[in-house]
C-alpha positions as CSV (number, residue, x, y, z in Angstrom):
1,X,0.8,-25.3,-2.0
2,X,4.7,-24.3,-0.4
3,X,6.5,-27.0,1.1
4,X,8.5,-24.7,3.2
5,X,8.4,-21.8,5.9
6,X,8.1,-18.6,6.3
7,X,11.3,-18.0,6.8
8,X,12.7,-19.6,3.7
9,X,9.8,-17.7,1.9
10,X,11.9,-14.9,2.7
11,X,15.0,-16.4,1.8
12,X,13.3,-16.0,-2.5
13,X,14.2,-12.9,-4.4
14,X,11.4,-11.8,-6.9
15,X,12.3,-9.0,-9.6
16,X,9.2,-7.9,-10.2
17,X,4.9,-8.7,-8.8
18,X,4.3,-11.1,-11.7
19,X,7.2,-13.2,-10.5
20,X,5.4,-13.9,-7.1
21,X,3.0,-16.9,-7.5
22,X,0.5,-15.5,-5.6
23,X,0.1,-12.6,-7.7
24,X,-1.9,-15.0,-9.5
25,X,-3.5,-17.2,-6.7
26,X,-5.7,-16.7,-4.4
27,X,-4.9,-18.6,-0.9
28,X,-1.1,-19.3,0.5
29,X,-1.2,-22.3,1.9
30,X,1.7,-24.0,4.0
31,X,1.0,-27.6,4.1
32,X,-2.3,-28.2,4.3
33,X,-3.2,-25.2,6.3
34,X,-4.2,-21.0,4.4
35,X,-2.3,-18.5,6.1
36,X,-4.3,-15.8,8.0
37,X,-2.2,-14.5,10.3
38,X,1.2,-13.8,8.9
39,X,4.2,-13.4,11.6
40,X,7.5,-12.8,10.0
41,X,10.2,-14.4,12.7
42,X,12.3,-12.8,15.2
43,X,15.6,-12.7,13.9
44,X,14.3,-11.7,10.2
45,X,16.5,-8.5,9.3
46,X,14.9,-7.9,5.9
47,X,11.6,-8.1,3.9
48,X,12.5,-8.2,0.0
49,X,11.0,-6.8,-2.8
50,X,7.5,-7.9,-3.7
51,X,7.5,-10.7,-1.3
52,X,4.1,-11.0,-0.4
53,X,2.5,-9.4,-2.9
54,X,-1.1,-11.1,-3.8
55,X,-1.4,-12.4,-0.4
56,X,-5.0,-11.6,-0.5
57,X,-6.0,-14.2,2.4
58,X,-4.0,-12.8,5.0
59,X,-6.0,-10.8,7.3
60,X,-3.5,-9.5,10.0
61,X,0.8,-9.3,9.3
62,X,3.3,-8.9,12.6
63,X,6.4,-7.7,12.2
64,X,9.4,-8.6,14.2
65,X,11.5,-5.7,16.1
66,X,14.6,-6.9,13.9
67,X,13.6,-5.6,10.8
68,X,15.7,-3.5,9.3
69,X,14.4,-3.5,5.8
70,X,11.2,-3.6,3.5
71,X,11.3,-3.8,0.2
72,X,9.4,-2.3,-2.4
73,X,5.9,-3.0,-2.5
74,X,6.5,-6.1,-0.5
75,X,3.1,-6.1,0.7
76,X,1.5,-5.2,-2.5
77,X,-2.6,-6.3,-3.0
78,X,-2.6,-7.7,0.6
79,X,-6.7,-6.9,0.3
80,X,-7.8,-8.7,3.4
81,X,-5.7,-7.4,5.5
82,X,-6.9,-5.1,8.5
83,X,-3.6,-4.1,10.1
84,X,0.5,-4.3,10.5
85,X,1.5,-4.7,13.9
86,X,4.7,-3.7,14.8
87,X,6.8,-2.7,18.2
88,X,10.2,-1.6,19.3
89,X,11.7,-1.5,15.8
90,X,13.8,1.1,15.2
91,X,13.0,2.1,11.6
92,X,9.3,1.2,11.3
93,X,6.1,1.8,13.1
94,X,2.2,1.1,13.0
95,X,-0.7,3.6,13.8
96,X,-3.7,2.3,13.2
97,X,-2.3,-0.6,11.5
98,X,-1.0,1.4,8.8
99,X,2.8,1.1,7.9
100,X,4.8,3.9,8.4
101,X,9.0,4.4,8.3
102,X,9.4,7.3,10.2
103,X,7.5,10.2,7.7
104,X,7.4,8.1,4.7
105,X,3.5,6.2,4.7
106,X,4.7,2.6,2.9
107,X,1.2,0.4,3.4
108,X,-2.4,0.7,4.1
109,X,-4.0,-2.0,5.3
110,X,-5.7,-3.4,2.1
111,X,-8.8,-4.8,4.3
112,X,-9.8,-2.0,7.1
113,X,-13.5,-1.1,6.9
114,X,-13.0,2.7,7.3
115,X,-14.5,5.0,4.7
116,X,-11.9,7.9,5.0
117,X,-8.6,8.9,6.1
118,X,-6.4,11.6,7.1
119,X,-3.2,12.0,5.7
120,X,-1.5,14.0,8.5
121,X,0.9,16.5,8.0
122,X,4.0,15.4,9.1
123,X,3.7,12.7,6.1
124,X,6.5,14.1,3.3
125,X,6.1,10.8,1.0
126,X,3.4,8.0,0.4
127,X,4.6,5.1,-1.5
128,X,3.6,4.0,-4.9
129,X,1.1,1.6,-4.6
130,X,0.0,2.6,-0.8
131,X,-3.8,2.5,-1.4
132,X,-3.7,0.2,-4.3
133,X,-7.1,-1.6,-4.2
134,X,-8.0,0.4,-1.2
135,X,-11.6,-0.4,-1.9
136,X,-13.9,0.5,1.0
137,X,-12.1,4.4,1.4
138,X,-14.9,6.9,0.2
139,X,-12.4,9.7,1.0
140,X,-8.7,10.4,1.3
141,X,-7.6,13.8,2.1
142,X,-4.8,15.5,3.5
143,X,-4.6,17.4,6.9
144,X,-4.2,21.7,6.4
145,X,-0.3,22.0,5.9
146,X,0.5,19.0,4.2
147,X,4.2,18.7,4.1
148,X,3.8,15.2,1.3
149,X,5.8,16.2,-1.8
150,X,5.6,13.0,-3.3
151,X,3.3,10.5,-4.0
152,X,4.1,7.7,-5.5
153,X,3.0,5.2,-8.9
154,X,-0.5,4.5,-8.4
155,X,-0.6,5.1,-5.1
156,X,-4.3,5.9,-5.0
157,X,-5.6,3.0,-7.9
158,X,-7.7,0.7,-8.1
159,X,-9.5,2.6,-5.2
160,X,-13.2,1.9,-6.2
161,X,-15.2,3.1,-3.7
162,X,-13.2,6.2,-3.8
163,X,-15.6,9.6,-4.6
164,X,-13.0,12.5,-4.5
165,X,-9.9,14.2,-3.3
166,X,-7.5,17.2,-3.5
167,X,-4.3,17.0,-3.8
168,X,-1.9,19.7,-2.1
169,X,0.3,22.6,-3.1
170,X,3.2,21.1,-2.3
171,X,2.9,18.4,-5.2
172,X,4.3,18.7,-8.2
173,X,4.2,15.3,-10.2
174,X,1.1,13.1,-11.0
175,X,3.0,9.5,-11.0
176,X,2.0,7.3,-13.7
177,X,-1.7,5.2,-12.7
178,X,-2.3,7.3,-10.1
179,X,-5.6,7.3,-10.2
180,X,-6.5,4.2,-12.7
181,X,-9.1,2.2,-12.2
182,X,-10.8,4.6,-9.5
183,X,-14.1,3.8,-11.0
184,X,-16.4,5.2,-8.5
185,X,-14.2,8.8,-8.6
186,X,-16.2,12.4,-9.7
187,X,-13.8,14.6,-8.6
188,X,-10.0,15.2,-8.7
189,X,-8.7,18.7,-7.5
190,X,-5.2,19.6,-8.5
191,X,-3.3,22.6,-7.6
192,X,-1.6,24.7,-9.9
193,X,2.4,23.8,-8.9
194,X,1.7,20.4,-10.8
195,X,4.0,20.7,-13.6
196,X,4.1,16.3,-15.0
197,X,0.5,14.0,-15.3
198,X,2.1,10.2,-16.1
199,X,1.0,7.7,-18.1
200,X,-2.7,6.6,-17.7
201,X,-3.0,8.9,-14.4
202,X,-6.3,8.8,-15.1
203,X,-7.0,5.5,-17.2
204,X,-10.6,4.0,-16.8
205,X,-11.8,7.1,-14.3
206,X,-14.7,7.0,-16.1
207,X,-16.8,8.9,-13.6
208,X,-15.1,12.2,-13.5
209,X,-16.9,15.3,-13.6
210,X,-14.7,17.9,-12.7
């Protein structure tokens, strides 16, 4: 239970995931009500790092037009969220319920029921944990002539239904924990451009065949 408001919650600073009590909890209560629709109040200009990490009860997120900054992993592991909603914002956009900052993919809506997702070739960066715990996705693909040059830490981790993925030639680094705990993945195609593979990149990927 939190005896405040969303506005007052936004004033709390979290140095890491684990500092946010929702990392350990299931439901976020304001008074006696579980929050399923998260609406960022008008006038709010910043969402801090890890601000809503672990808010697994939230099914939709509405971001106001005044937001100027969204911090690191602000919506980490929000497993029930089916869509981000935003309009008339100068910096952030949503397409099919997925959150972007221009050509940067910030966060997939983890509660979407879609089994496939194609990353369009205008995207240049995928943020850390962007698809983390997207449990329904079986295939993630990149559009031809991909321009992605950066895929962040654990971006595809804990995607427990993911069966295969082909990383484009534009990528040189496989960051830490990138595919960790993808327990049903059988095929990962890495390009010859790869020069670095990080810690635990394939940890618990016990079903890889090739």
